[in-house]
N, C-alpha and C positions, 0 to 999 in steps of 0.2 A: 715555370714553377720547377723547383728542385727539391726533392726530398733527400736529405743528406744524413747519412749515418756517421758514426764517429770513427771510421776507419782512419788509421794514422796518416795515410797519404792524403786524406781529405781535409786534414787539419793543418796542412802546411801553410806557410806565409804566402807562397805563390798562389795557392788555391783561394785563400781569403782575399787577396788582391784582385784576382780574376773576378770573383763574385762582387766585390765592392765597386769595381769599375762598370758594372752593368746594373743601372738603375731599374731596368725592366724585369730583372730576375728576382723572384720571390723565393726565399729559402726557408724550408721547414726542417729544422734539425731534430733528428730522433734522439731519444735518451740513449745512454750507453748500452743498455740491454733491453730491447723491446720486442720480444718474439711475437707479441700480439699485433704489433704494427709492422713487423718485418719477419714473416714466418720462416724465411731462409736461415735465420740465426740458429734455429734448433737443429738444422741439418749439419752445420760445420763440425760439431763434436762427433758425428758419425763418419765423416769423410776421412 
């Protein structure tokens, strides 16, 4: 299982091909801004 955010490097064609080639991999893509699902998002503005 992969929980995937929308970081621009994660949206590349190569990464999409990598995932598509693995039938066993289940991907859950997070919305663009989801601090309730990914609490680290609130920290980036402070760093």
